[in-house]
N, C-alpha and C positions, 0 to 999 in steps of 0.2 A: 560233334555229331557226324556220322558217316552217311553219305547218300547211298541209297539202295538201288543198285543197277539191276535190271532184269525186265521181264515182260510186264505188261500192264495188269490191271486188276483182273482177278479170276475168282470164281466162287470159293468160299471157304469150305474146308472139310467139315464133316459132321462133328459135333461136339463130343469130347471124350467123357462119357457118362461115368467112367470109373474114377474120375478125378485125376489131378496131376500126380506124377510119380514122386516119391520121396527118394532123393539121390544124395544130396549134400546134407546129411543129417547130423553132423557134428554140432554139439552144443558147448564146445570148448573143453578145457580152458583155451583161450585164444591169446596169441602173441600179436598184438595190434598196435603197439607203440602208444604215444600219448593220447590219441583219440581212440578210446576203447569202445567196443560194441555195447549195446544195452544188455542188461542181465537176462532179459526176456524180450521176445518180439523183435521189432525192427524200427530203426529210425526212418522217418519220411522226410524227403527233401525235394528240391527242384532247382532247375534253371528256369527263370521267367524272363522272357525277352521283353525289354521295355520298348515303347514306341520310339523313344529317343535314347541313345546310348550315352546318357549323362549320369552324374551322381544322383541327382534328384530323381531322374527317370527310373533308375534301378530301384531305389527305395520305394517309389510310388508303385511300380509294377509289382514288387513283392508284397507290399502292404495290401494292394487291391486283391491279389491272388489269395492271400491268407484270410482276408475278410470274407471273400467269396466262399472259402472252404470252411470257415469257422474255426481255424486252428493255425498255429505257427508252424513253420518248417523247422525241423531239427537241424538241417544242413542246407546251406545256400551254396550252389555251385556258381563259379565265376571263371571266366576264361582270360588267359594272359598270353601275349606274345612272348617269345624268348627274351627280348630286350626290354620288356615293359615292367614297370615297378609292380610289386606284389600288392601292397596294401593302400587303399584309398579311403576317402571319407565314408562312402557307402558301406564298405566292408566293416569299418569300425562301428557303424551304427547297427549293423546286424550282430556283431559279436558282443557289443555292449549290452544287448538284451538277452544274451545267452544262446544265440545260434552259432553253430560251428561253421566255419568257412572252409570250402573246398576250392583250392587253387588248381585249375586245369591249365598246366603250364606247357606251352607248345614245344619247348626244347629246340635243338639245332641239329645240323648235320652230325651224325654220330661220330664219324671219323675225325671231324674237326674238333668235336668235344673232347675225345680221348687224346688228341694231339696237344691239348692245352690251349687251343686258340681262344676259347671263351672263358678261361679260368678267372680272369678279373671280373667279368660280368657275373659269373656264378657266385664268386665270393661276395660281390655286392648284394646279390639277391639273398644269400645266406645270412649276411649281417642284418639285412632289413627284416628278415623273418625272425631272427633271434631278438632283435629290438622290439618287435611286435609282442613277443612273449607268450601269446596265447596258443593253445593247441590248435593246429589246423590239419586238414587233409591235403596232401600234396599228390596230385594226379599228374605225374610227370609224363609228358608226351603220350597222352591217351590215344587209343586207336592206331598205335604204331604199326599194326599189321595191315592197314589199308593199302591196297595196291597202288594208289596214287601217292603214297609216301615212301615207296620202296627206294626211290633214288636218294632220298634223304636218310633213310634208315640203313641202307645197304644190305644188312642181313640181321638175323636174330642175334648172332654172336656180337656184331658191332653195336647193336642196341643195348645188349646186356653190358658190354664194356662201358658204354656211355652212361648208362644208369648208375653203375657202380662208381664211376669216376665222379659224377655229380653228387651222389649221396656222400661219398667220402669227403668231398670239399665241405658240404654242409656240416658233417660231423666235426671236421677239423676246426670249423669256425664256431662251433658250439651251438649251431642251429638245430637243436635236438627236439624242438617242440612240434615237429611234423610227423604224422603217420603217412608213410609212402604207399600210394595206391597204384597198383598195376592194372591197366584197363584196356584190353584189346576189344575187338568187335565179336558179336555172336557169330557172324559169318566166318571169322577166322578160326573159330573152334569147329564149326560145321565142316569147313574145308580142311581142317587138320594142320593149318600152318601157324595159328596163334601161339601154341605152347612153346615153339622154338624161341620166342621172345621173352620167356619167363626168366627174370634175373636170379631167382633163388629165394628160398624161405628165409635166409639170413638177412636179406636186404629188402624184402617186401613185407609190408604190414597188413594190407588188405588186398585180396584178390577181387577183381572187378570185371564187369563186361558192360558194353553198350548194346542194347537190343531194341529193334524196331520192327513193327509190321508196317512196312512202307510200300514199295512197289510190288513186293512179294508178301503174301499173307501167310502167317503161321500163328498158332496160338502161342502164348508165352511158354507153356509147358513144353511144346515142341521145339521152339527156338532156343530155349535155355539148356536142353538136355546135354549136348556135348560139353558145354561149359561146366555144368554142375558135376558131370563125371570127372572133369579135371579137378574141381574144387574138393571132391570127396577124397582125392589123393593128397590133399594138403589140409588136413583137418584142424590144424592149429591156426589157420588163417580165416578170419571172418570174411564174409562175402558181401560185396556191394554191387548193386545195379546202378552204375554211374549215370546212365541215361536210358530212359525207356519211353516209348511212345507208339501210338497207333494212328495211322494216317486217316485224314478226312475222307479219302477215296472209298473207304470201306463202309461208309454209311453209319448213321447214328446207332442203330440197334446192334450191329456187329461190333462196333467200337466199344459199346457198353459191355457186351459179352466178353470181349477181349480183356477189358480191365478187371472184370470179376475173375476170369481165369488167372490173370496175372497175380492178383492178391492171393488166390488159392494156392498158386505155385509157390509164392514166397513163404506162405505158412507151412506148406508141406516140406520145405527145405530149410530147417531152422538155422543152418549155417549162414543163410542170408540175413544180415543184420542192418542193412541200410539200402533204401531204394529211392532214386531221385527221378522225378518226372521231367521230361523235356517239354516245357510249356511254351512252345514257339512255333510260328510259321515263318521259317527263315526266308529272308528276302532273296537270298542267293540260290535257293532251291525252289524252282517254280513248280506250281501245280499241286493238286490235292494229294499226290502220293508222298509229298514231303511236307505236309502241313499237319502238325501234331497238337495244336492248341485244343484244349477241351473246354475252356471257360466260355467260349462263344457258342456252345452247342448244349442246350439244356438237358437233353437225354444223356449225353456222354458225361457232362458235369455231375449230374445226379448219380451216375454209376461210380464216378471217381470219389464223390463224397461218401457214398455208402460202403464201398468196398475198401477204401483206403483212408481218406481223411478223417472220417468219424468212427473208425474202427479202433478200439482200444489196443489192438495188437501193435499199432504203430505209435510207439511210445515217444514222449518228449525227450529232448536232450537234458540231462541233469545239469543244474546250475553249478558253476564253479564258485568258490568263495568270493572271488573278485566281483563276479556278476551279482551275487547275492547282496554284497555291500552296496553296489550301485543302485539296486532296486530299493534298498532300505533308506536311501538318502531322499 
């Protein structure tokens, strides 16, 4: 998740009565790797921050979230440091029931990566993923365009070289069960600097963005426009909203309206095939401009349920043969 710098809360603009624009309208066919998009509609997923970052805490937090919504998430997002093992017991519990895992992997200094400094570590992670065997989404060094990561990323060209180096190692190790998700920030597209980090259609499976109404307010349709214009230029790539959230500072009614606009925007742009909410009030981001949890606000939760969780447009993940066998036992 990226923090949103800028001035404090301000009144929101008048709602767009014309509805959100249709920009990324490709319906495929898509080249998405082992985790393909739904035939119609969009997957719905989330990161749900547990009270305690333990295995049981993760499972409990997601279970409570899903019970509150009355449905399962198609995709569960999880975060990993560069040197941290990929798959743990809670991840297996999610995938055993048919949920797809998204690994948001932090990566390392791009120039050290391409120099080969971390090749042994990368090979170890690739072998772990291959042994896991199930299709996953690999969101390698998401939000690489954030200004506070520039010293580690160096430049767009350096990031691209590192991405290609890492993916080549995974391919060489036979870890081909990942779809690679490229995911900058919405601010990076508004500012025009995110596209320079794009590694290329041949090594990206899903295009992605993280988008928040945090310390600055904007409707989803407004915030996404520059990114969707980029996506329209890459019509063979399904689109994912890797993280999205609306901050507590905007009040219950405005947050509810924002979520309704978000769903309408997703539907108006059918290239969007997966959306993941950031259900968290991060402890390292103080104050209501960085608190995105909806489950503790009845008005906002009701809007999330009606506009997303209980809308048939947001389709379940199809079960794999292995998962079907497990359910039959």
